[in-house]
C-alpha positions, 0 to 999 in steps of 0.5 A: 680193620684186622690191625684195630685191637693191636694198634690200640694196645700200642697207643696203650702201652707209647701214650700217657695221659691224654691220647690224641685223636686218630683217623681210622680208614678202612682199604683194601691197600696201602702204598707198599704193602704197608700194615699201618698208616699212621696220621699226626698233628702238633701243637707247639707253643 
């Protein structure tokens, strides 16, 4: 959760219009020492 503000700032810079829904999970360590993990859902029309 220490990077929550950083991630929100990145969303504001790179996502225009309506921002997508997000999932936030607080864990001790991420696989491979990653700082952030991102889920994505795409709707095709």
